[in-house]
SEPAFI-220343 format. One record per residue (C-alpha): residue number from 1; x, y, z. Coordinates in steps of 0.001 Angstrom, whole numbers, plus 500000, padded with zeros to 6 digits. Layout:
N
+-----+--------+--------+--------+
|   k |      x |      y |      z |
+-----+--------+--------+--------+
| NUM |      X |      Y |      Z |
...
+-----+--------+--------+--------+
***
This chain:
329
+-----+--------+--------+--------+
|   k |      x |      y |      z |
+-----+--------+--------+--------+
|   1 | 331852 | 226064 | 603723 |
|   2 | 332199 | 228795 | 601112 |
|   3 | 332991 | 228592 | 597416 |
|   4 | 336784 | 229058 | 597754 |
|   5 | 338586 | 226221 | 596032 |
|   6 | 339317 | 223376 | 598423 |
|   7 | 340455 | 219857 | 597624 |
|   8 | 339274 | 216453 | 598721 |
|   9 | 342235 | 214158 | 598097 |
|  10 | 341673 | 210408 | 597821 |
|  11 | 344800 | 208272 | 598140 |
|  12 | 345221 | 205441 | 595634 |
|  13 | 347840 | 202698 | 595462 |
|  14 | 348109 | 199199 | 594018 |
|  15 | 345599 | 196806 | 595554 |
|  16 | 343373 | 199535 | 597004 |
|  17 | 339687 | 198643 | 597367 |
|  18 | 337831 | 199990 | 594331 |
|  19 | 334539 | 201004 | 595963 |
|  20 | 336391 | 202839 | 598731 |
|  21 | 338038 | 204935 | 596023 |
|  22 | 334993 | 205600 | 593837 |
|  23 | 332195 | 205893 | 596429 |
|  24 | 333190 | 209159 | 598164 |
|  25 | 333826 | 211082 | 594891 |
|  26 | 330312 | 210164 | 593755 |
|  27 | 328862 | 211711 | 596923 |
|  28 | 330788 | 214956 | 596389 |
|  29 | 329838 | 215016 | 592695 |
|  30 | 326148 | 214808 | 593576 |
|  31 | 326671 | 217431 | 596265 |
|  32 | 327358 | 220014 | 593568 |
|  33 | 323895 | 219304 | 592141 |
|  34 | 322288 | 220119 | 595456 |
|  35 | 324030 | 223325 | 596524 |
|  36 | 326029 | 226083 | 594864 |
|  37 | 328109 | 226314 | 598041 |
|  38 | 329987 | 223208 | 596909 |
|  39 | 331200 | 224684 | 593618 |
|  40 | 334682 | 225146 | 595054 |
|  41 | 335090 | 221501 | 596084 |
|  42 | 337486 | 219553 | 593882 |
|  43 | 337982 | 215793 | 594301 |
|  44 | 341258 | 214336 | 593039 |
|  45 | 342966 | 210960 | 593191 |
|  46 | 346566 | 211107 | 594384 |
|  47 | 349237 | 208436 | 593929 |
|  48 | 353010 | 208140 | 594032 |
|  49 | 353148 | 208638 | 590243 |
|  50 | 350635 | 209385 | 587501 |
|  51 | 350843 | 205806 | 586196 |
|  52 | 347602 | 203752 | 586260 |
|  53 | 346861 | 202124 | 589627 |
|  54 | 345408 | 198605 | 589676 |
|  55 | 342709 | 198239 | 592330 |
|  56 | 341707 | 195095 | 594193 |
|  57 | 338953 | 194500 | 591626 |
|  58 | 341457 | 194534 | 588775 |
|  59 | 340061 | 197806 | 587470 |
|  60 | 342716 | 200436 | 586804 |
|  61 | 342270 | 204072 | 587788 |
|  62 | 344268 | 207099 | 586679 |
|  63 | 345587 | 209414 | 589397 |
|  64 | 345012 | 213140 | 588931 |
|  65 | 348021 | 214285 | 590934 |
|  66 | 351080 | 212845 | 592580 |
|  67 | 351474 | 212813 | 596351 |
|  68 | 354015 | 215635 | 596052 |
|  69 | 351549 | 217722 | 594041 |
|  70 | 348753 | 216974 | 596490 |
|  71 | 350880 | 218362 | 599324 |
|  72 | 350896 | 221748 | 597569 |
|  73 | 347112 | 221919 | 597129 |
|  74 | 344713 | 223745 | 599485 |
|  75 | 343880 | 220413 | 601092 |
|  76 | 340583 | 220290 | 602939 |
|  77 | 339839 | 216578 | 603396 |
|  78 | 342187 | 213627 | 603097 |
|  79 | 340410 | 210323 | 602369 |
|  80 | 342440 | 207174 | 602997 |
|  81 | 341079 | 203867 | 601675 |
|  82 | 342770 | 200562 | 602400 |
|  83 | 343747 | 197203 | 600992 |
|  84 | 343499 | 193607 | 602201 |
|  85 | 344999 | 190249 | 601453 |
|  86 | 343534 | 186799 | 602054 |
|  87 | 345834 | 184042 | 603282 |
|  88 | 345699 | 180346 | 602415 |
|  89 | 343278 | 179722 | 605274 |
|  90 | 340860 | 182362 | 604035 |
|  91 | 341738 | 184874 | 606757 |
|  92 | 341440 | 188525 | 605742 |
|  93 | 344222 | 190891 | 606791 |
|  94 | 344703 | 194573 | 606166 |
|  95 | 348001 | 195404 | 604478 |
|  96 | 349995 | 198583 | 604906 |
|  97 | 352813 | 199951 | 602807 |
|  98 | 355366 | 202046 | 604660 |
|  99 | 355717 | 204411 | 601719 |
| 100 | 351970 | 205094 | 601734 |
| 101 | 352026 | 205467 | 605526 |
| 102 | 354691 | 208194 | 605253 |
| 103 | 352570 | 210013 | 602674 |
| 104 | 349500 | 209751 | 604890 |
| 105 | 351410 | 211306 | 607767 |
| 106 | 352662 | 214205 | 605638 |
| 107 | 349348 | 214961 | 603933 |
| 108 | 347359 | 214646 | 607168 |
| 109 | 349390 | 217492 | 608669 |
| 110 | 348143 | 219737 | 605855 |
| 111 | 344483 | 218675 | 605903 |
| 112 | 341608 | 220227 | 607841 |
| 113 | 340299 | 216721 | 608496 |
| 114 | 341286 | 213159 | 607745 |
| 115 | 338983 | 210201 | 607111 |
| 116 | 339779 | 206544 | 606595 |
| 117 | 337527 | 204306 | 604558 |
| 118 | 337233 | 200655 | 605561 |
| 119 | 340655 | 199177 | 606360 |
| 120 | 342291 | 202505 | 605599 |
| 121 | 342135 | 202859 | 609392 |
| 122 | 345191 | 200612 | 609504 |
| 123 | 347134 | 203195 | 607491 |
| 124 | 346016 | 205985 | 609829 |
| 125 | 346999 | 203869 | 612825 |
| 126 | 350415 | 203074 | 611354 |
| 127 | 350905 | 206817 | 610781 |
| 128 | 350178 | 207445 | 614476 |
| 129 | 346997 | 209395 | 613736 |
| 130 | 344710 | 207160 | 615803 |
| 131 | 346732 | 206919 | 619015 |
| 132 | 344438 | 207663 | 621939 |
| 133 | 341430 | 207971 | 619643 |
| 134 | 338310 | 205866 | 619268 |
| 135 | 338193 | 204362 | 615784 |
| 136 | 336348 | 201807 | 613707 |
| 137 | 337174 | 199726 | 610669 |
| 138 | 335677 | 196837 | 608765 |
| 139 | 334669 | 194151 | 611256 |
| 140 | 336880 | 191536 | 609573 |
| 141 | 340113 | 193345 | 610523 |
| 142 | 339091 | 194991 | 613814 |
| 143 | 340942 | 192448 | 615963 |
| 144 | 344059 | 192925 | 613858 |
| 145 | 343854 | 196694 | 614305 |
| 146 | 343482 | 196362 | 618066 |
| 147 | 346322 | 193837 | 618346 |
| 148 | 348778 | 195800 | 616219 |
| 149 | 347906 | 199223 | 617625 |
| 150 | 347021 | 198938 | 621338 |
| 151 | 347003 | 202739 | 621708 |
| 152 | 343905 | 202877 | 619492 |
| 153 | 340490 | 202408 | 621121 |
| 154 | 338983 | 200119 | 618478 |
| 155 | 335192 | 199882 | 618286 |
| 156 | 334167 | 197446 | 615557 |
| 157 | 330452 | 198133 | 615833 |
| 158 | 329614 | 201616 | 614425 |
| 159 | 329558 | 202280 | 610684 |
| 160 | 331634 | 205410 | 611223 |
| 161 | 333147 | 207422 | 614061 |
| 162 | 334548 | 210895 | 614548 |
| 163 | 337228 | 211756 | 617086 |
| 164 | 338458 | 215310 | 616686 |
| 165 | 339525 | 215982 | 613113 |
| 166 | 339871 | 212256 | 612388 |
| 167 | 337001 | 210168 | 611027 |
| 168 | 337026 | 206400 | 610506 |
| 169 | 334526 | 204322 | 608541 |
| 170 | 333522 | 200681 | 608553 |
| 171 | 333939 | 200172 | 604840 |
| 172 | 332241 | 198835 | 601721 |
| 173 | 328932 | 200724 | 601322 |
| 174 | 329528 | 202491 | 604646 |
| 175 | 331949 | 204702 | 602685 |
| 176 | 328812 | 206443 | 601400 |
| 177 | 327484 | 206987 | 604926 |
| 178 | 330825 | 208407 | 606011 |
| 179 | 330943 | 210740 | 603011 |
| 180 | 327388 | 211895 | 603681 |
| 181 | 328341 | 212644 | 607281 |
| 182 | 331194 | 214824 | 606023 |
| 183 | 328727 | 216608 | 603753 |
| 184 | 326316 | 217117 | 606656 |
| 185 | 329093 | 218617 | 608779 |
| 186 | 329952 | 221175 | 606108 |
| 187 | 326655 | 221895 | 604382 |
| 188 | 323966 | 220779 | 606829 |
| 189 | 321701 | 217794 | 607291 |
| 190 | 319054 | 218798 | 604683 |
| 191 | 321679 | 218949 | 601918 |
| 192 | 323119 | 215586 | 602955 |
| 193 | 319659 | 214024 | 602870 |
| 194 | 319071 | 215364 | 599366 |
| 195 | 322330 | 213783 | 598246 |
| 196 | 321265 | 210520 | 599912 |
| 197 | 318074 | 210554 | 597852 |
| 198 | 320110 | 211031 | 594678 |
| 199 | 322079 | 207937 | 595675 |
| 200 | 318797 | 206054 | 596210 |
| 201 | 319824 | 205469 | 599789 |
| 202 | 316668 | 205405 | 601885 |
| 203 | 318078 | 207806 | 604433 |
| 204 | 321527 | 208689 | 605674 |
| 205 | 322377 | 206240 | 608452 |
| 206 | 323600 | 207562 | 611796 |
| 207 | 327209 | 206792 | 612617 |
| 208 | 326222 | 204866 | 615707 |
| 209 | 324302 | 202294 | 613706 |
| 210 | 325796 | 198856 | 614098 |
| 211 | 327627 | 197127 | 611257 |
| 212 | 325692 | 194027 | 612237 |
| 213 | 322174 | 192860 | 612702 |
| 214 | 321679 | 189721 | 614773 |
| 215 | 321260 | 187326 | 611797 |
| 216 | 324594 | 188563 | 610376 |
| 217 | 326687 | 187767 | 613430 |
| 218 | 329425 | 185166 | 612909 |
| 219 | 328169 | 181653 | 612337 |
| 220 | 328833 | 179437 | 615315 |
| 221 | 330754 | 176195 | 615056 |
| 222 | 328502 | 173840 | 617009 |
| 223 | 325003 | 172502 | 616517 |
| 224 | 324180 | 173342 | 620137 |
| 225 | 324953 | 177034 | 619616 |
| 226 | 323005 | 177158 | 616363 |
| 227 | 320005 | 175717 | 618196 |
| 228 | 320399 | 178246 | 621024 |
| 229 | 320568 | 181178 | 618616 |
| 230 | 317385 | 180053 | 616893 |
| 231 | 315735 | 179638 | 620285 |
| 232 | 316707 | 183182 | 621266 |
| 233 | 315404 | 184594 | 617978 |
| 234 | 312050 | 182904 | 618543 |
| 235 | 311651 | 183657 | 622247 |
| 236 | 313469 | 186969 | 622844 |
| 237 | 310232 | 189004 | 622492 |
| 238 | 308880 | 187116 | 625520 |
| 239 | 310180 | 186856 | 629081 |
| 240 | 313348 | 184996 | 628097 |
| 241 | 316080 | 184940 | 630752 |
| 242 | 319598 | 183532 | 630895 |
| 243 | 318273 | 180844 | 633258 |
| 244 | 315646 | 179867 | 630673 |
| 245 | 318339 | 179596 | 628014 |
| 246 | 320562 | 177474 | 630249 |
| 247 | 317652 | 175152 | 630964 |
| 248 | 316961 | 174846 | 627240 |
| 249 | 320599 | 173816 | 626686 |
| 250 | 320590 | 171505 | 629738 |
| 251 | 323694 | 173183 | 631165 |
| 252 | 324411 | 175563 | 634043 |
| 253 | 324338 | 179316 | 633601 |
| 254 | 328098 | 179408 | 634109 |
| 255 | 328625 | 176832 | 631371 |
| 256 | 326246 | 178781 | 629127 |
| 257 | 328268 | 181966 | 629627 |
| 258 | 331502 | 180164 | 628755 |
| 259 | 329869 | 178707 | 625648 |
| 260 | 328658 | 182096 | 624393 |
| 261 | 332029 | 183694 | 625071 |
| 262 | 333870 | 180955 | 623202 |
| 263 | 331482 | 180730 | 620241 |
| 264 | 330249 | 184299 | 619755 |
| 265 | 332505 | 186456 | 621890 |
| 266 | 329598 | 187816 | 623902 |
| 267 | 327423 | 186950 | 626894 |
| 268 | 323983 | 185286 | 626795 |
| 269 | 322347 | 188411 | 628245 |
| 270 | 323995 | 190654 | 625665 |
| 271 | 322924 | 188350 | 622855 |
| 272 | 319318 | 188301 | 624089 |
| 273 | 319349 | 192098 | 624248 |
| 274 | 320753 | 192289 | 620707 |
| 275 | 317975 | 190051 | 619444 |
| 276 | 315379 | 192244 | 621148 |
| 277 | 316910 | 195381 | 619652 |
| 278 | 316761 | 193740 | 616243 |
| 279 | 313079 | 192963 | 616708 |
| 280 | 312426 | 196529 | 617867 |
| 281 | 314238 | 197942 | 614846 |
| 282 | 311859 | 196069 | 612583 |
| 283 | 308793 | 197422 | 614379 |
| 284 | 310133 | 200971 | 614389 |
| 285 | 310817 | 200765 | 610663 |
| 286 | 307555 | 199153 | 609600 |
| 287 | 304813 | 200094 | 612100 |
| 288 | 303369 | 203118 | 613857 |
| 289 | 303356 | 201320 | 617218 |
| 290 | 304001 | 203534 | 620228 |
| 291 | 307236 | 202999 | 622118 |
| 292 | 305230 | 201379 | 624904 |
| 293 | 303897 | 198785 | 622471 |
| 294 | 307303 | 198243 | 620871 |
| 295 | 308914 | 197739 | 624277 |
| 296 | 306239 | 195268 | 625375 |
| 297 | 306199 | 193354 | 622083 |
| 298 | 309977 | 192961 | 621936 |
| 299 | 310624 | 191813 | 625490 |
| 300 | 311902 | 195052 | 627035 |
| 301 | 309000 | 195569 | 629371 |
| 302 | 309423 | 199333 | 629729 |
| 303 | 310270 | 202201 | 627394 |
| 304 | 313220 | 203149 | 629610 |
| 305 | 314722 | 199683 | 629136 |
| 306 | 314166 | 199950 | 625380 |
| 307 | 315886 | 203341 | 625227 |
| 308 | 318879 | 202172 | 627282 |
| 309 | 319319 | 199124 | 625015 |
| 310 | 319232 | 201289 | 621884 |
| 311 | 321815 | 203632 | 623315 |
| 312 | 324083 | 200721 | 624213 |
| 313 | 323711 | 198873 | 620921 |
| 314 | 323198 | 201616 | 618333 |
| 315 | 324239 | 204833 | 620087 |
| 316 | 320873 | 206403 | 619255 |
| 317 | 317321 | 206425 | 620615 |
| 318 | 314276 | 204540 | 619281 |
| 319 | 312677 | 207851 | 618290 |
| 320 | 315771 | 209022 | 616407 |
| 321 | 316053 | 205626 | 614721 |
| 322 | 312416 | 205687 | 613590 |
| 323 | 312839 | 209216 | 612258 |
| 324 | 315597 | 208023 | 609938 |
| 325 | 314380 | 204595 | 608918 |
| 326 | 310579 | 204541 | 609040 |
| 327 | 309269 | 203047 | 605790 |
| 328 | 306521 | 205203 | 604346 |
| 329 | 303802 | 203713 | 602185 |
+-----+--------+--------+--------+
***
């Protein structure tokens, strides 16, 4: 991207998530330290009026331009954060305002690319920008997005996704990863990595990295499932099979499958594989073990099995993962 003036417009509105608004501008601000090619990039906050906007954290931000003014700018990237509400039962739901949705639709037509941050994906979906596309959002509202917008291919696992000119991000600190990916697209991977170092992020995470590690998966509701999860975590590096797990629970394999589906929304085999991938991630990050040793130590048996599991779970390879996340002394 050259030095001609181009604008990154971040939408703001009452109740918007604060970090989703402030994180991306910080990335683009640091970008100008790392390359003169970014001198023409201007980041502005756009709102319906120039009145202060109260974010979800209670902090007020001042818009730079109105939505009407933003539509007249040389708009390069439109960033759309979101907002949530929590009901009396503690359930988190993304909220959309029809006025903001109309503005998203209009501004998106003028932008080279569009990116949602966190639950901003719900605004893109309501504007019809995600129909037929693969998209992600924060895991807490992924089911809502899929239910309300069946034309969207929702994938709650990656931290960000790109489908054509539309990008979607998982939210919270993943807004930084998404912004770094936009930087890498325009200015190259080395520049993005230098910005990541300025942010004291160890390395820019690949978009395919999961939002979850095994210990962060939803807490189950029964003592039996808690015991089974701990058993898997302890024994996954060995020759653990679904039959072994069923025997441990004193139930049939069919009953075990129903239990995992009901409690965790997955299958026993998939959960075992996830636990093994988690163990392999730790070894790839912290040791110089060969892939043969990692595969053997984490229950995969062969390197081919290890690679296939990484592609399924993280959309990357063990070698690529180690290259990004290996801890150096």
